N, C-alpha and C positions, 0 to 999 in steps of 0.2 A: 652696304653694301653687299654684306653677305643675307639680310634681312631680306632684300629685293627678291634674292635667287630660289630661296623657301618662300611660299607663302602655300596656306592649306587650300585645300582640293574641296571646294562647296558640293551638296548635293547634285544639281544639275551636270559640274562637269565631272562627277563620279559614274551618275549613271551615263552620260555620253560615252566615256570610257569603256561602261561595261557594255553599250550597245556595240561599240566597232571591237571591241572582244569577241563575242558573238558572231556580228556579219563576217568577219576573218576566220571564226573557225566554221563558219557554213563554206565559205568559199575554199576553204581548205579542202573540205568533204567533196566538194562540187569537183573538183579539179582529181581528187585521187576517183573519183566516180569513173569520169572521164576517161582518165588512164586503162580502169578496168575495162569499159567498155570502148574502148580503140584495142587494148590489148586481145579481148576477144574476136573480133571485128578482123585486124590482121592477124592473127594467131600465129604462125609460125614466119610469118615473111621477113618481118627484118634482122629475124635470125638470120633465117636462110637468104636474103642480100648480102649479110657481112660473112655467112660461111663460102660463099664461090668462089674465094680467092684461097682459102686453105684447102678447100677441094681441090682445087685444077694443083694445088701444089701437091697435094697427097694423090692426086690422078698420077703426075709424072714421077714421083716417086715410086709407085706400084710397078709401073712402066718400066721405070731403071731398075727397079729390083729384080724382075723377071729378066731383063736382057743380063744381066749381072747373072742371073741361075742358070740362064739356058748358056753364056760364054764360060762359067765356072767348071758346068757341067761337060760341057763340050771338050775344056781342057780335060778333066779328070777321066772322060772316056780314051782321049788320047794318048794318056798315060796307064791304060790297062785297070782302073782304079774301078772295081765293081760293085762297092758298098760306100757311100763314101761313111765318114765318121761325125760324130756330132761336136758340134765345135762349141767350146766353153762360148758364155755369153763375155765374158772380159774379155776375148779374143775376138770374135766375132761382129761385136755391137760395131766398135769402134772402124774396124774394117768397110762396113755394112755402110754405117751413117756416113761413111767420107764418099764411099761408091757410089748411091742413090743418089748424092748433091753434087756430083760430077757430070757435065756434057759434053767432054770433050773426047771423042774415041780413042786416041791415044791413052789418057789415064784412064778412062773407062776399062780397056782390055789391060792394064796396070795392075789395077785394084782387083779384075778377077782372079789376073797370074798371083797376086798376094792371098786370096781366098782357097783357089784349088787345092793349093798345097796343104793347107790346116786341116781340109777334109779329108787327105789322103792317111787312111791309116797306119800304114806302115812309112810314113816321112814327117807325120806329125810333131815328132821329140825335134827331129832333127831341123824339121821348120819352124819349130817356134825361136828357136838360136837365130835363124838366119834372119825370120819376120823381125827379131829383136834389132839384128844389126840395121837390117834394111830401114826401120824408125829413126838412127840413129845417125844411119848416113843422110836421111832424109831431112830430119832437124839441123844439120851439120852444113846442109846446103843452103838454108834460108838463108836471106839477106840478115846483114847484122842488127838492125833496127827494128823487124819483129821480133828478133829472138829476144833482145832485150828489152821489150815491153813486155814478154811473157816472163820473163825472170822478175821485174821491179816487183817490187810487194804494192798493195792496191793500200792507195791512202783512204 
């Protein structure tokens, strides 16, 4: 049975295999050239079509960021803060990220009220303690299953 599976390739079969390999190589080259041509003709269109959704999300976030800034500045004016302090990125980034992804008015206002004291130069240190307490209360109010999921080690 082993002798039936292994048989020598004659000259005609070897030539046929060689020609098939050459034809396959030419077909691959033709497909590559067609892809390059299509890319040149279409340009950035496929990229732009895929990017439309991402652009929409960016636009929404930019508008919400502008709303957050306006609300925060209004709160700072009400508190007579003339020159807001620069905020540490470790504090600002989580606040801003949470705020710009929120569309409910009550929560938008809440995030603006969390952001304003951080920018108040007179109350920054005091507020950082209040902010930590706020997040601690926030985490405690979460339902138990999501909190357990956050604390479980990943497998």
